[in-house]
N, C-alpha and C positions, 0 to 999 in steps of 0.2 A: 412903498411905504418906508417908514423909518425902522430899518432892521436892527440898528443898535439899540433903539428904545425898546423894541420887542424883546431883544435878548435880556435887557435889564429887567423887564417885567417878568419874564420866565424865570430868571434867577431869583427874583423876589418871591415868586410863587413857590419855587422849590424850597427856598428858605422857610417859608410859612408852613409848607406841608411837603416834606421830603418823601412821603410815602405814596404820593399820587404819581401815576405813570404819565398822565397827560402833559404836565409842564415839561417833562424830560422829552417826550415825543415832539411836542411843538417847538421846543428849543432846537431840537435836531433838525426840524424842517427849516428853520431860519438859517442855521449854520450850513445846511446843505445848499440853500439858495445863495449863500455867500461864497460857495465853493470850498467851504471848510469841511470836507467830506469825512475825514477821520474823526473830527470832533463830533460831527453829526452821528457817526456810528457809535461813539461812546454814549451819547444821549439815548439812542434807540436801544442799545444793549441794556442800559439802566432801566428804561421804561419796560422792557421785556422782563427783566429781573423782578421788578415791582409788581407787574401784572401780566403774567404769561398768557392770559386769555384775551388780552386786548389785541385785536388783529392789526390795528393801524401801525404800531411800531414795527411789526414783522414786515408789513408791506413797504413801509418807508425804508427800512434797512435793505430790503430787496432792491429798491430803486437805487440806493447808493452803491450796492454791490454790482449791480448791472452797469452803472456808470463807470465803475472801476474795472470793468471787464471780467468780473468774477461771476459769470453767468450761471454756473451750476449752483453756487452758494445762493445767488439771487433767486433761482427757481425754488430752492428749499424754503426760503423765506416766504415767497409768494404762495407756495403750496400750503404752508402753515397758516398764513393769513386767510386763505380761502376755507381751509378746514375749520377755522374758528368762526368765520363769518362769510357765508357764501355770497352775501351782497357786496363784499369787499373784493370783487373779482374783476374790476374794470381793467 
């Protein structure tokens, strides 16, 4: 897909409602797919700040940490994601 257009859309969504965790999480997904892992982490952290009960950014942050070789930190994120939503344990 057109990842640059997706980033622009998520930026606009954040501009329209900066309190929703989902645009931050989804922007993180696009950034991670582009290999921009540190920027993705910033998005996931912001999503978690906005809604600590949303399991998805915890899981996605775990994926980036695992990719970066930070397995213990990744496991902490995965454990939190499962604690919040046991269906989010794939």
